[in-house]
C-alpha positions in Angstrom: 143.0 63.3 129.0 145.0 60.3 129.6 146.1 58.0 126.7 147.8 54.9 126.7 150.1 54.7 123.9 151.5 51.3 123.1 153.3 51.3 119.2 156.8 52.4 119.3 156.0 55.1 116.3 153.8 56.4 118.0 155.9 57.6 120.9 158.4 58.6 118.3 155.6 60.6 116.9 154.5 62.5 120.4 158.5 62.9 121.0 158.8 64.6 117.6 155.8 67.2 118.4 157.5 68.0 121.9 155.7 66.1 124.6 157.4 65.8 128.0 158.9 61.9 128.7 159.0 61.1 132.2 160.7 57.7 133.0 159.7 56.6 136.9 162.0 54.0 137.2 165.0 54.5 140.1 167.7 56.4 139.2 170.2 53.4 139.1 167.9 52.1 136.2 167.0 55.0 134.4 171.3 55.7 134.2 171.0 51.9 132.8 168.7 52.7 130.2 166.2 55.4 129.1 164.7 56.8 126.3 166.7 59.8 124.6 165.5 63.2 126.2 163.5 61.4 129.1 163.4 63.2 132.2 163.8 60.8 135.6 161.2 61.1 138.1 161.1 57.8 140.4 157.6 57.0 140.9 158.1 57.5 144.6 159.0 61.6 144.0 156.2 62.1 141.1 153.6 63.4 143.1 155.9 65.9 144.7 158.3 66.7 142.2 156.1 66.9 139.0 154.9 70.3 139.5 158.2 71.6 140.1 159.6 69.6 137.0 157.0 69.4 134.2 155.7 72.2 132.1 151.8 72.1 132.9 151.3 73.2 129.6 152.5 70.5 127.6 151.2 66.9 127.5 153.4 64.2 129.5 154.1 60.6 128.4 154.8 58.8 131.4 156.5 55.1 131.5 158.4 52.3 132.9 160.1 49.7 131.9 160.6 46.4 134.0 161.8 43.0 133.1 160.2 41.3 136.1 
């Protein structure tokens, strides 16, 4: 079930509990800065690659950071 997370402490708790962290920015932006342990699945590839790269038995946190 979708759940929005905005607090850093809650994100860290989810990571500590083994959630899969997905950054949907492009490869360049991902290489520039991302959360430790994050998987890069650019938004345009998310639908086609998510099943192959993510464990369906584990929750997923998807995030995008944009300064614009």
